[in-house]
N, C-alpha and C positions, 0 to 999 in steps of 0.2 A: 309495377305500381310505385308509386310517386307517396310516400306519407310524409305529411309534415306535426310534429307535436311540440306545443306550446307549450314548453317548462322552461324555468330557468335551477331546476335540482337535478343533478347530475352527478354520479363517485366520481367522478373528476377533481369536482372543486366542493362538493359537499354531499354529505352523507344523508339515507332518506329512504325510505320505502319508495317513494314513486321513482327521484332517481335509480333507485335498484331496477326497479323494473324500468321502465327505459331503457335501460342500458342490455340487460338480458334480452329485451322484447325487439329491439333494433336491431341488438347484434345478428336474433335469428333472421328478422327478414332482410338483413342485408345476404346474409347467407344464400338464402334463400330466391337472391334475384333481384329483388325490390328496392327500392332506393325511400333513402330516410333523411329527412334535416330535422332538427330539432331548436326551436328557436326561444330565446329567451333574454331575458335581463342579468347583467351581470354584474361585474362590481368597479370594477373601471370606468374611465370617463371616454374608450375608445374601444370597439371592437373587435371583439376575441374572434376568431376562425379556427377551432379544430377537428382532427379528423380523428376518432376511434374505430380504428377497423372496419371504414367503410362508412362509418353513421357521419355526417356531415355536421358542425354543430355550430349557431349563431351566439354569441353571447353578445348583444348589444351594449350600448354604452347606458350606464347608472345615469338616471336623472336626475339633473343638478336643478329643477323648479321644487321651490319651497311648498307648492300649493297644485294641487292636480296633477301627484306624479301619476296614479291610477291611467289618468286617459292621456298623460303621454308616455307611458309604457306601451301600453296598446297600440298608441296610434306609429309608434315604432316599430311593434312587434306586427302591426299589418301589414305597412309600409318592407317590411321585408319581406313576408310572405308573398307580395306581390311581387317582387324583385327575383324573389327564384320562382314563382311560376312561371316569368315571364323567361329565366332560362332553360326550364323546364317542367312542364306542366305538372301542376300538384293536382292528384285526383283527391284525395283525407289531408283534410286540418281535421288535429287532436287534440281537445284538451281536457283540462280536467273543472269539475264543477263550474269555476267561475270564468274560465278564460275567456269566453267569447262572449261576453257582455257587450261591450264595445266594439270589437273587432269588426272591421269593416266585410262582409263577405264579397265574397264570388261567385256567381251564379254559374261560373262549372265547375265549381269545386264543391264536395259533399262534407259537412263541417259534423264532429263526432263527440261528445261529450262521455270521459270514460269515468264513472262514480268509482274515484278513491276515498271519497268522504269530505263532504263542502260543509259548508257553516253553518243549512240547517239543520245537517243528521248528527251532526258533533254539538250543537247547541245543549240539546239533550242529557248527553253525559255528564257534560259539565256544567249540569246544571246552572247553566246563564241566559239571559234572554236572547232571542235572534236582533242582530242587533241592525236596525233599516235600511243602512244604505250597505251592507252584506248581502243584506237579504233582499234587498231589493236588485242588484247584480247577479244572485246566483238565480233568481225568477227570470232577468231580463236575456241569461246564458240561457238557458234552458229553452226560449221560446226560440231562440236563434239557431240551435242543433239540429239537426237533420235524424241524427239517431245518438242511440246510447251503447253502451255497453259499461254492464256491471260485475264487477270483480268478486261478488259473492251474491247466493239468493235474498242473505239479508240486508246485504246495500239497497237491494234494488227495492224490497218491498217496505224499508225502513226511510225511505229517503220519497218513494211513494206517500208517505203521511203528508208529507211536506209541499209537496211540488208536485207539478203535471208534466207527464210525457208527453201528454197533447196527442195520444195514441199515435203517436210515431214510433219505427221501430226500436224493440231492446230486447239484449241479446247478453245474458249470462255466460260469460268465459273467463274461468279462471287464471288470474295472473301467472305466469309462467316459473319455474325455478331452475336456475344452472347446476343440472345433476352434475354435473362431470365438474363443476367446482364444489359445487355441495357434495360431496362421496366419504363415502368410509375414508379414516386416513390409519390404518391399523399399522402404520410403523408411526404414530406418534401414542403415546402411554397414560389413559386418561389418571385424570388426578381425584383420589379417590374422594376428598374434600372437599372439591371443588363443584360449588353450584354460579351456572353466569346466565346473566343479563344480560340481552342483546336489545339497544333501542334509544330513541331519543330520551332522554332524565325529563320526565314530566309527569306532573301527578296522571294523568288518563294514562298512563302507559301501567299503572299500580306498584310504580319502584319504591312511595315510602311504605306501600302496605307491604311490601318482602321484605325491604328491610327491614320492619319491626317483627317479620315473622323468625326474621332468623336467631332471634334472642332463644324463642319457643322448640328452634330446630336445635340449637345448639344444648340445647336441657339434654337431649338424650345424645347430639354429636358432637362434642363439645370444641375440636379441630376442623368444624366444616369456617366455610370460605366463601364470601359473594362475590364474585368479578364482573364491575358493571363493567360496560362497554355502551356508547353512546354519546351521542351532540349534545349539548348543550343545551337547555330552556330559562328562557330570563322572563320574569314579569314586568308587567311594563311599564315597574319607575327601575328597571334597567337589570335591579335583583338576583341575584342568580338559585337557581330551582335547588343546584347542589349543592351549598352553601347553607342552605335552608336546612337541607337533610343535613351534613355535618356538623350543623351547632343543635338542632331538635333533638335528635338520635345518637349527640357524639359519643355517647359510652356505648352504643352495639357498633356504629361505624367504625371507632377506629379501634374493636374486636375482632369483628366478623367481614368488614365491607373494603372495599378496594376499589375506587373510581376509576378506571384509563382513559376515558376520554375515546373522542372518536377515533376509528382507527382506518386505516384503506381497506377498501370490501375488499379487496383480493386476500385479507389477511383472518377475513372472520372463521375459513373452514380451521385454520390452527386451532384459535382461542375455541371453536363448539367441540373442534375433539380434544381439549385437553380437559372437555367439563364431566363430572357424572352424572348432573342433572342439569338439563337448562330449565329457566322458569320464564313466563310471560303472562302474567298475572293481569291483564289490560281491561280497563275498564270499558272499553268501545273500541272496535276494529273494524272497516270494511273487510278484509279478508285475513292481513298481515301474515309476513314473509318470513319474518325471522322465525317462526314456529316452525313452517315447513321446510325450510334449509337446515333444521336443526336435525328437524325428522330423517333427512332425505341424507343425511351424514351417519343414520343412525344412532343418534342421542333420545335418550329418554327425556322424553317433554311435558311440563306441566305448562296446560294452556287456559284461556277465561273462558267459564260457562257461557257468558256474554255474547253478545255480536255474531259472529259467522262461527265460534266454537264449534259446535256441535256439527260442520260441515266441514272441519279441520281434522277432528282430533274423533273415534269414535270411543268413549270412556274404557277406559284397562284390556283395550286390545290394540291400539295404535298411540296411547299416550293416558293422561292423566288431564281430565276437566275441573279448574277449582274455582270457585266463588271467591272473585278478585277483591271483594270488599272487606271478607272476612278474612283473618291475618292465622286465624286458627285451622280454619280448609286448608290453607297454603303451606302451610307448617305440614299438613297434615299428609298432604299426597308428596311433598317433596319427601318424606319420611316414610311415606310407605317403597318410594324409590332406594332410598337409601339400605332399606329392609329387606327389603326383594330382589337384589343381584341376579338371584337365580330366571327369575320370569323377566328380569329387562329384555335377555337376549332376543325371547318369540316378539315381545311389543316391538323393539326398535327395527324388525326385518319387517314386521306389518306396514310399521311406520312406514319404512324407505319403498315397498312397494308400492303404498296408498300413494305417495308423492309421485313414483315415477308413473303413475297412471292418469292421476287426477291433474297434476300440474306439469302436466309435460310439454316441455318449449313447441317441438314439432307440432302435436295437436293444436298446441291456443295460435301460432300462427296459420296452421290452416282457417280455424274457426275465426279467427279474426279477417283473414280475407277473405272468405266466402262473405261474410257480412259487408265489408266494406262493399265487397262488388254489388250487394243487394240492392246497396243503398244506390250506387252507382247508375243503375239497371234503371231506377226508378223515375 
């Protein structure tokens, strides 16, 4: 089977949850004998073609058109997919929520949207109105899809509040975790005062609340430190979210927080291994990968009660859940882990077992291929 993904995100040049998923999932598909192409817009005036262990990646020239960039980019992607299809027939084209809006469909190909969290989905959690243009594109994209894959029960049900699946096939399939890469590193000694966060440094990831909670944690553990790994996020005016945090919470940041910036994907396991507790107080997720990565490494994880949190963690059995808007609750859960080192071992072992059973790469590939095949046979 030949699957073509539409995405401009991939760990070789840009960190992020969708890119991490694509690298893990695409690599597994190739190992199982399938062909994978990834088409997206690059950042150079010429096309780049890359090969990541059998995954063919096409980074198309960035648009120089001042108006209508989305249409220009979509047209470029459509042409490239058609070219790839002529060389090696494509069975499935898959994109995130907005990706199919203006794609030119080929009747011999089935088109799938994977629900990673679209414009409608995140509007509520970010307390903003749905933008008419983004909303229009998303609705148009959904109409073009032949089927949907949801990465959690929550994203399936929550998206359905705003957009229609039009009775088309939809299945919940959790995104896989590379449990070989993210496995316990017994050779690395954890740092007892190390609290670790991984993810985009933005409001919806709960970074601000976590920083505020550090002052409360430090009241009991004065040597505690928060290590933040992740890419920067910018406001519309171009200002940095991280710089806002540095200025607004200067006393806390100077004393307890280190921003490390984005790091290569393959270096993440070492950073998790150094942590005593990993904290991800996200305001909203579709599934989230960082919590499961840390759990796979047998690290104590504090995750969010919101969104799919309860699908990922059973409170006080495989980790802890916190209210991400409540800095006292965040601090309380982190302190519980720090106070209960003896209970950590049982929890982290159950956590890894849960990830191995629920986010297994082989199981994920099997479920996805079966879903693709059912679409093709319709």
